[in-house]
N, C-alpha and C positions, 0 to 999 in steps of 0.2 A: 466408394469412389473418394479419392483423397483431391488433395489440392491440385490446381492445373498442372499438367507436364511441362517444363520448362524447354519450350522449342526456339531456338534464337541463333544466335552466333555472338562469338569472343571480339573485343575489340578495344582497345585504349579509349578512353574518354577524358576529355579535360574536366579536371576538378572543378572548375570554376565553372564548368555548365551543368552541374551535377548539384541534387540537394536534397535531403532529408526529406521524406515521406512527410505529407502533410498529417495525416493519418498515423502517425509514430506510437507505436505500442507502448513505450519506455517514456515515464515521465523525466529518467534521468538514465544516462548511458553510462555513469559509472565511473570509476579511475580508469585512464587508459595508459598509464607510464608503462605499466608492463606491457600490454600489447603495442605501445609504438615502441619502446625498446626491441622488442621480437622482430617487429616490421622491418625495423631499421637495420638490424643483423642481417635477417634471410631473405627479405622482400615479403611480399605479400603470396601466401603460397595459395591462396582460393580466390578466383575472381567475386567481386560485388554482383547482387543480381542489380539490373536497374531497367527501367522500362522508358522509351521516350515520350516526354508530354509537351505541351505547347510550350513551354520556357525552357527546356532541355531535355535532362535525364532526371527521372525520380528513384531515388535508391529505394529497391522492395524487400531485399534481404542483403544485411550486413551492414548495417548503420555504423557500428562500431568502428570496424575496419576503414570504413570511409572517412569518419570522423579523425581517426587517428593518422592516417595516410594527409589527411589535409593540415593537420597540426604538424606534421613532419615536411609538409610546404613542398610534397609532391606536386607538379606539375599535371600528369595524367595516372589515372589508374586503370588497370585491367577489369573489364565489366563482362558479363554475360548479360545482353542486350536482348529483352524478350519484349513481346507486345503481348501487353494484358490489360483488362479492363479494371474499376477501381474494387469490384468485387475479389475479382481474380488475384490481383496485387495484395490485398486485404491479406488473403486466405494463405499465400506464400508467405507474406510475412510473418501471418499469427504460426502457422506451420516451425518454420526456422525456431521462431522464439519459444516455443513451447517444447519442441525437441532439444533444444539446447539448455532448457531450464532457466532462460535469461529473463523471465518474467516474474514479479513477487505473486503472490496469490492475489492480490487486488488488482494489480495492473492485468493479470488474465481475466478475471471477472470483469472487468470494466471493457475489454477488448471483445470477452464473450457476449457481453449485454448490447455493445454497438453493432455486431454482426447481426444477431438474434433480433434484437428489438429495436434499435435506433436505425438500423438500415434497413431491416427486414429482410435480408439475403436469403435466410432458410431457418429452419426450427433447430430445437435444440438437438436432435437426433442428426440431423444435417449437418450442423457443425461437427459433433463428436465424430462422425465419419470423417470428416475432410482433416480432423488434426491428430485422428488415431487414437482417442481418448472415449470411455464411456459415457453415456447421458446421466448416468449419475455425478459424474467426475464435473462436468459442465454446469449440472443444476447446481449443484452443492459450493461451486466457485461463485455462480450469480447471485445466489441466497448472501453471500458475505455482504455485498452491497447494500442488505437492509439493516446492517450496523450500525451505530454512529459512527461520525468519523474518525471520534478518539480513536475508537477501536479499529477502525479500519487502519489507521495510522501504524497500530501497533502490529497489526497484521502485515503490513506492507514492512515493517522494517523488522519482522521474525522476532518481536518479544511475546508475539501470541501467536498460536499456532492456528492454521485453517480448522482444525477439529475442535479445539476449543472454544473458537469464533462459532462453530457450528452450534455447539453447547450452551452459548449465551445467548442465541436466537431462541431459546425454548422460554427464554425470560422475555415478556412483551414489554416491559416498561421499559423506556431506553435510560432511565436515570439507575436503575438496577443494572443492566448490562455495564453501563461505565464502570459504575462503582465494583463490581463483580469482578471486571476487566481488567482495571487497573489494580485491584488487590492480587490478581492472578499474576502480575508482572511484578508488582512489588515483593510479594511474598515467594516469587520463582515455584510458584504450586504446579504440580502435575495434573494432566489432564483427570484422574480419576480425581484428585483432590478438588478441582473445579467442578466437577460434576457433582462431588458432594456438597458443594457449597451452594451450587445452583439448587439443588435439592432442600437445602438447608434456608435458603431465601423462600421458595415457594412454601415452605411448609409452617414457616415460622417468622419472627418480627424481621423484615426485609433491611432493618438497619442496624440489627445487634449481629455483627459479624463475628464479635472477639469470643463467644465460648466455642465459634467452630475453631478459628484459628489457634486458640489455646490448645486444641483438643490434637494439633498435628506435631508429634514426637519431633522435639527438639533436641540437639545435642550442645547447646550454647552456655556460656557462663551466665550468671544473673545480670551483669553488666551488658552483655552481650544482648540479652532476651529485653532488658530496658531500652536497650537502645532503637532494636527493632518495632517494640511498642511505641515510641516516639516518633520514627520514623514512618511506622503504619496509619500513626494518626494524624500526620502531614499530609501523606500521601491521600486520605480519606478527605480530610479537609479540600485539598487542592481538587480534587475529583468534584466536591460539593459544589466548587465554585466554579469549573467549567461548564457545569449542569446550567447553574445560573446564569451564566453568561449565555449560553443557548435558549433560554427562557427570556433572556430580558431581548435577545435578537427575535426571537419569535413575536413578543411584545409591540416590538418598533416595527416589524413588518405589517402589522394589522394597522398601526396608527399612519396612515398614509398621508391623511391632512390634517394631524392632530400634531403638528409640527412644535408649537411649545413643550407637549410631553414629549416627543420626541428627543427633543434636544435635552431635557433633564435626561431623559432615560440613557442617551450616549453618555452624558458625566458620570452617571452611575455604572454603567457600563466599563467605562476607564478606571474608575475606583477598584471596581472588582478584578479588571487585569492585572494593575498595579499588586491589588494582594495576591493574585497568584503569582507573579514575579518575584515578589516579597518571601514566600514560602519557598517557592522552588530553590530561592537563592540559599535560605535558611536549611533546606535539607541537603542543599551542596556542603555549605559550611559543616554541617552537624555530622556527615559522612567522610568529611576529613580531620575535623576536629570534634571528637562527640563532647558533650556536657559532661562535666564529673558528677558521680550518683553520690 
């Protein structure tokens, strides 16, 4: 059984009477300029799907098309009007976004979690059936939400693959996950290299990655190698400071009534944050103008 069938009717709706779903699956609709240019030239080839709600019409499928038409100052927009409850509307929107690959892996994971855990609309197998995916796919996506926010951010922006995220989950310590994940990004490691690095961390000194990284075959000059070592050291320092921020936040959270200590910790947090910014700026400068050796 898939998503609910869309039995309804076609009608033009005033754009000012419609709005995006409050359960929007995407944090960002992305760049709309190309879509706007296409719609402006040939029109809207496919109506958006809306459902009538108390304050007008809610967009169920076609958020980007709706927003593009709104920015083009359209007065009315062709709509497929259907009657759906909250669960059905969520399913239709999810199916469209998954089939069109419109969601990042983290956005998918968040949507799956909302369906299964937050709303309790069905099991993992129920959801998998409705969106045409396997149970393993859904379960693995939801597992990504166990990773630290820093790693989720890198996955959402395609700098870490979901499969590498799965490998990082085998490291139970959050600090290790962040350090290995950031190193995978900075060194552009393959999945096999990440797996080997994860094994290295499990078997040896978790803080000593240099011997492993140095074992990866490079075809760089001596100067390029030195620049990469410098960049790697800065990246590791930045990751360590980010972990420190998380730990300061944890300490602040448990000191609800100790306001004096909390204020002192906030000051230290600001200092750590400024150090991170300084190191990030240094990395940018060195990437453009490397130091002479």
